[in-house]
N, C-alpha and C positions, 0 to 999 in steps of 0.2 A: 424273668416278663417284662413286655414293652408298659410305660405309663404313661395311662389314659388322664392325667388328672390334672390337664394343661388346664385354664381358665376359661369359661361359657366364651368369649372375646378372643383369643386366640387358640386357633386353629392347630390339630396335632401337626407338626415337621415330617419331614420324608424319612428321616432315619425312626422317627418314630411308626407310620403306616408302615414302613419296609419291617418294621420288625413284630407292629401286629400280624404282617401278612404271612409271615414266616411263621409262628406262632400257633394259626389260622391254621393254615395249611398243614402242618406235621399234624396237629386234632386230627383236621379232615383226615386224612388217609388210617390216623390211628381208628377212624369211625368206619373208613370204611371195610379195615378189617375184620370189623366186628360185625358189617352188616353183611358179606360175604357171608361170614361165619353163622349166620343167623343170631345172633345175640345182642336184641333191638334195644336192650336197657342198656347194655353196654356203649351200642354204638348212637342214641340217645345222647349219655352223658358224657361222650366226645366230640358230636356235632354241637350241643348246645355248651361247652367249653370253650370251644373252637368260636361260637357265635360273638360271645360276650369278650372275647379278646381285642374284638373291631369294635370301630367306634360308630356312633346311630348314626342311623341314616338322618340325612339332612333332609326337611321336606321336601321341599324342591329338587331334590336330585333322583334322577330315574337312569336305568342303561339298559339300554335293549340290549339282548343273549341272543347269539346265537342259535338257530333254530339246532339243539341237540340230536341226537339217533333216537330215532323214538322207539327202536328198542333195547336202548339202554337203561336198566332201573333206574338208576341214580348217575349224577355228575358225579365221577370216581378219579379224572383226568386232573393236573396242576391248571390254574389258573391261564389262563391268555392271556399275554399283552392286549387292552382296549383302550381304543384312539377315544380323544374328547370328544362332548357332543355338548351340543347347546344349551343354555339352559332353559328350563320351560319356562319362568322369566325374566325377561330382559336386564331386571337391576341386579338382580346379582349375578356374581363369579359365576365363569361357568368352572366347574370341578376339573379337579388337576385327575394328570393320569393314576396315581397312586389312589384319590378317591374314587374312580372310577373302579377300577381291580376293589376296592375293599364294599362297595355298590353290588359288585360281581360275587363276591366273597359270599357276605350276607345272604342274598339270591339264591344260591346255590346249596345255602349251607342250610336255609330255610325250607328247602325244597328238599332234602335231605330227612330233615326231621319228620316232613312229610310224610315220608315213604317210610321210616320208622313207624308214628303211630299207624298209618295204613294198615303194619302186618302184628300190631298190639290191639286192630279194632279201635284205636280212639279217632273215631269220625270231627268229634268235637276238634280236636287239634288239629288236627290233618285241615282243615275248613285254615284255622288259626296262623300255622304254620305257612301255610301256602298264600295267605292274603298275605303273610309278611312279606312274603317273596315277590309278590306282584308289586307291589307298591315300589320293590327295587327295582323292577322289571315288569310292568305291565303287557307284556307280549313273551311271557315264558311258558312252555307251549304244557312243558310236563307240569309247575305247579298249577295252569287252568288245567289240567286233565284230572290232577289229583284232587284238587276240592271239587269239580262238577260230579267224580265219582263218588267222594265222601259225602255232598251235599245230598244226592241220591238218596244216600245208607239210611242216612239220616232220616229223611223220607217225611216233610212237613211240606206244608202249602210253602213256606216262604224260602226255607229250605231248596227244594222241589224247582221253583223262581229262579233263585241263585245258581242253579244249574243248569237252566235251560241259559239262560244271559251264558252263563262260559264254553256251553255248547255252542251259541251262536258264534263268540269272539270266536272260535278252535275254526270255526267253517270259514273264516276272513284269513287268518291267522297259517293257517294249513297247504300249506304248495294243491295243488291239481295233482300232481304225481300220489301224493301221499297213503298209506294205505289205510290209515285211521282214518279217514274222512268218510268212508263207508259207515266204519261203525257210530261213530258223533252225530252221522244224519238217520242213523237207527235208533240212538237213547233221543234225540229230538224228537222225534215221532212220537217213542214210548212216555215221553213225558208229559203230553196234554192232558190226556187222561187219567194220568198219578195226581196231576194236580187241583185236576175238578174234583176227583176224589177223596184229593186231601185237603181241599175247601168245607167238600160238602161236611164230610167227617170234624172238623175243627169249627164248620159254625155250628152247627148238632150238637156240640160238646158245650160250645160258648153257651148258646140258650138254653140249655140243660140246666149250664150252670145259676146262667139267668132268670129262671122262670123259678126255680130252688128258693136264689133268693127273695125275689118278689114274693113265691106264696107265705113263706118263713114272715115277712112282715103288711101282706094284706090280710091271710088270717088271725090278724089283731082286729079286721074292722066287717071278719064274715066274708068275707073275698076271696079270689083266687085271680089268676093268670086266666083263667080260663074263660074270667068276667070280661076279658078286651081281648076282640080277635083286630090283628094288621091286617088288611089288606091294600096290594098295591093300587098305589091311587096314576097311576099310568104317566108321570113324570118321574119316575125313579125314583120314588119312597112308596112313604109307605102314609096311609092312613089308618087310625087306632079307634074301633067304639066299641062302645063300655056296652052290655045286656046281660039280663040277671040269668 
């Protein structure tokens, strides 16, 4: 197993990174075999083990990954060579080629973890895994698609808003010839009424809880929340009136 116990001031050397990538790739291929056999939990163990072999992502390091085949559910191919890119912050040294390969490997593994979690219907886990993938590559098509779909499944006001953001990003990233564009547009169209319904539902639930809390306090004074009326003030807020 590769040794990543270097000090915080010393980056892993090339030999260490090569060993990390080799071990991670072996575990990734093991995970792919489990995935093909519909062994989701076993695949998760392999993918997470592979991820643990890699160094942590640097905060400033991101990697643009080429668009993958939209018909391919997982990134099942070995890593490809990746050329260096300019850092986000000029004061920080650009990542080496091996560091960029680690970045791509992390993104792919997190996206594959997300694919497994889709199968076991852990949609919050999918969102977390795909978010990690997107930290390494903000333009990762598959991670955006999986995160958006899982946020739809979660079906809260905030999750639907985040799904809308991801679908909007996909509209900009997908090429005009992509067969997925039509589905993304349909998803966006269906989100607005669902967001409004979720907003109303959650607002009503919150107001109901607040009303119950208010009544428990006001009851000590012979009052209830029904004694207080909230009316729009015409300036985007509300005015409160008391009545017995």
